N, C-alpha and C positions, 0 to 999 in steps of 0.2 A: 504494500500500500504506500508507494512512494509519494504520490500527490496528495496524501491524505492531510486534512486539516484537524485541528483540535476543537472539540465542542464540549461545553459545560452543560451537564444535565443536573439542574438544581432541584432538589426535593423541597417543595413548598409545604411547610407545615403550618396548619392553623394554630394561632396563638391560644385560642380558647377552646381548642378541640379536647375532646375526652380521649385519654389514651386507650388503646385496645386492651381488652382483657388478655389473660396470659396465654390461653389457647389461640386466640386470633394473632397476637404478637409472635408467638412461636411459628405460625403458618407463614406470616410476612417475613420473618427472618430466613426461613427456609427457602421461600420464593427469591428472596434478595440474594442469598448465597448461590442460588442456581442461576440467577441472572448475572452475577459477577463471574461465575464459571464460564457461562456462555460467552461473555465479553472477552475473557482471557483465551478461550479456544478459537474465537473468530480473529484473535490478534488485534483487537481494537482497544483493549484494556490499557489505561494509562494509570489511573488512580481512582479510588472511591473511598468515601468514609462518611460516617454520621457525625453530627455536631451536637454538643450539649445545649441546653436551653439558653436563650438570650440572656437571662439573668446571671449567667456565669461569665459574661464577656467582661473585659476590660477594654476601655477606649483610650487611645492615645491621640493627643491633639497638640499641634505646634501653636504656641502663643508667645509672641514677643521674644523669640529665640529660645524659649523653654519648651519642653514636652510635658504636658499635663496629663495625668492619669486619673481616670474616673471609673467607678464601677458601673455595670449594667449595660444595656444595649445602646447602641448609637442612636436609634430612633424607636419610638413606640410604634407598633404595627399590629394589624390584624393577622398577618402571616409572617413567617420568618424562614430563613434558610435552615433546614433541618438536616440536610446532608448534600453531598455532591458526588459527582462521578464524572471524570474526564475521559472522553473516547476520542480515538482517531477515526474519522470517516471520510470517504471520498467527496461527500457533498452533503448538503442540508438534508435531502430526502433520506439518505442512509442514517444520518444523525436522529432524524425524527423517528425512523423505524426503531432505533435503540431507545428513544425517549418513550415510545409506545409500550415497549417491553418493561421499562422502569416503572411506568404508571401501573402496569398489572402487578408488578412485583411489590411495590410499596403501598399501593391503594391511595396514593396521594398525587396531587398535580405535580407535573415536571415542566420546568421551563428549560428550553434547549437554546443555547446561545453559542456562536462561533467566537473564537478568540480573535481579537482585534489585530489587524496587521498581517494576517497569514494570507498568502496568495490564494486565489481560487484554484481549485483542483481542476 
C-alpha cells in the first residue's frame, strides 16, 4: 500500500451516556479486538487505543511566556473523544469502510478524518 494515506477514526463518546453493562461491554471488547486483528491482518493498522474520561485531562496553555497547567477538559461538551484508531488506506472510501466496521465494533459514532498535508493517493 505504497500510496496510502493515514486516516484518524475517532470514537465519539456521549458525555452523558450510560455505560454498558458487564455483558454488553464484554461483547463490545471482543468485537473491538476482532476489528483490530482484522486491521492488522489487512496491513492497515497503525495504532489504536481508548482514552480515559475528560475529567482526567490536564490542559497546558501558554500565557505571557509561561505554560499554565489546569485540571479537567479543555472544553465542556456533549461528546468527547473516547478512543482513536489510525489506519492506512488508499483513499477516503476505503477509510470509510474501516470506519463502518469500527461503528459495528464499538456501537458508537465514528468520525473519519484524513491527516493534513498528505498527498492524494
